[in-house]
N, C-alpha and C positions, 0 to 999 in steps of 0.2 A: 509503250506504256510509260516508261520512265520519263520521256520527254513530255508526255501529256501531263503527268503529275506535277512537273515543274512549270507548266504553262509555257513551254518553249515551242515556238512555231517551227515547223520542219516540213520537208518534202519527203514523202515515203515513195520509194522506188521498188517495185516488185522485181525479183531477179528470176530468170529462167535458168534453173540449175542444170538443165540438159544442154543449154547453149549459153554459157556464162559470158557476160558482157566484158568488153575491154575495160570498162570502169571498175568492175569487181576485181578482175585479174590484176589491174594496176594498183588497186587499193589494198588488196590482201594477197600479195604474190606468194607468201609462204604457204598458207593453208588453202587459199583459193576458195573460200566459202563465206557464207553469210552467217551472222549479220555484220555489217560494216556501218559505222557512223562516220560521216565526213563533217567535220566542224572546223571552221576557219581554214578550209582548203586542205586539211590533213585528215587521213583516215585513222580511225580507232577500231580495232578488230577484236572479235570474240565477245560473247554475251556478258560474262561477268566483268571483263575489263571495261566494256562500254558502260555497264551500270555503275562501276566505280567512277569512271570519267564523268558521267552525267551528274552523279552525286557530288563530285568535287567542283565541277564547272558551274553548276547551278545550286548553291548551298540551300540548306533547309532541312536536311534529314537530322533526326534526333538520335542520340546514342549510337553514333556511327560504328564505333569499334564492336559493340555487342551485336549490332545488326549484321555486320560483315562476318563475324564469327559464325553466327547461326545461318547466314546465307551460304557460307562455305560448307557448313554441316549438311544443309539440304542438298547442295550440289555434289559434294564429295562423299557423303556417307548415306544419307537417307534415300536419295534417288538410286544409287547402286543397290541398296537393300531391297528396293522395289523390284529391281531386275532379278535378284537372287530368289525372291518369292516366285516370280513368274517362271523361272527356269528350274524350279525344284522338280525332281523326277518322281518322287513318291509322296504319298499323303503325309507320312511322318516327317520327311524333309521339309515339305511345304509348311507344316504346322510349326516346325522349329524356326524356319526362316521368317514366317509371318510373326511369330513371337518376338524375334529380334527386331524386326521392322516396327512392330507396335511399341516396343520399348523405346526405340529412337523417336517415334512420334510423340510418346509420352514425355520424353525429355524436352522436346521442342515445345510441347504444350506448356510446360512449366516456365520456360523462358519467354514464351511468345508475348505474354501480356506486357512485358517491359520493353520488348524489341520492336514490336509492330506498332504502327500508328493506331491500330485497333478500330478506329471509327471510320468516318468517311474518307479521311486522308489516306493516301497510299504511299508507303515508304519503300525503301530499298528491300528489306526482307519480304514485304508483301509482294513485291514484283518477282523476286526469285522463287518464292514458294507458289505464288499465284500462277506463274507461267508453267508450273508442273502439275497443277491440279487435275487436268484432264488425264494425266498418266495414272493418277491414283484411283481412277474409276475402273481401269482395266482389271485389276485383281478382284474387284468387287463383282464385276460382270462375269468374268470367266471362272473364278474360283470361290466366290462368296467371301473373300477376304476384304474386310473394310479397314483401311489404315487410318482414315480420319473418320471418327465415329462420335456421334452426339453423346453417347453414354460414357465413353472413355476420355474423349478429348472435346469437351463442350466448347471451349474457347476457339479451337481451330475449326470445329464444325460450323459454329456461328460466323466466324470470320470468313470461311469459304463461301458461304451464301452471300455475305456482304460484298466480298471481292468479286464474285461472279456478276453481281448487279452493278458494280461501280463503273462509272464512265471510263476510268483508266483501264479497265480490263479490255475494253475496245473489241469485244467479240472473241476474246481469246479462250473463254471457257464455253465451248459449244458442243452440242451432240455430235457434230461432224468430227471435231477433234478427238472426242472420246472414242468414237467409232474407229478413227485412225489409230489411236493408242491400243485399242483392243486388237485390231488386225496385226499391229506390230508385235504385241505381246504373244499372239498366236504363233507368229513366225519364230520368235525367240524360243517359245516352248517346243515347237517342232524341231528346231535346230538342236536344242539341248537334248531332247529325247533321242534324236538320230545319232548324236555323238555319245550317247550313253551316260550323260552326266546326271 
């Protein structure tokens, strides 16, 4: 998605994670996982690092420092808060954790207007949050917890619709991915319940 937004031509190679290719193992020998971007013959590994690299190698993003701060917030705080909602053992705990996650989304809503490209253009923060949208559907489907809500977070709710329709989303916000997130969330909940958390 990041390369598409910059208008960069590239070759996409799907990786079989059960039988990792020698190219992947040579390109990311430390973590041995995807994604890997190979540019000018050199590998760049890990999602956020690749997004930083693309943002620097092909300039054009506005307000980079603010976008990076909020991208780190999404990746390091908001997404883990989603997990805590999903693993709550009791209704009381779930309500408390959902309230914390909703507060985080509200803070992001306040900052979003200035950090996101907002319209048809897709920037760094849009990519970080957009690539997580399908995860935020799982608590709604399983628990009735809506983290991005038109009533509480109208900017993010409207943005999510636009992002899902944007060419840059490239099929990343689909029912199949939401179904996968729901199944993963069920496994997280089951593991948390079994562990007595």
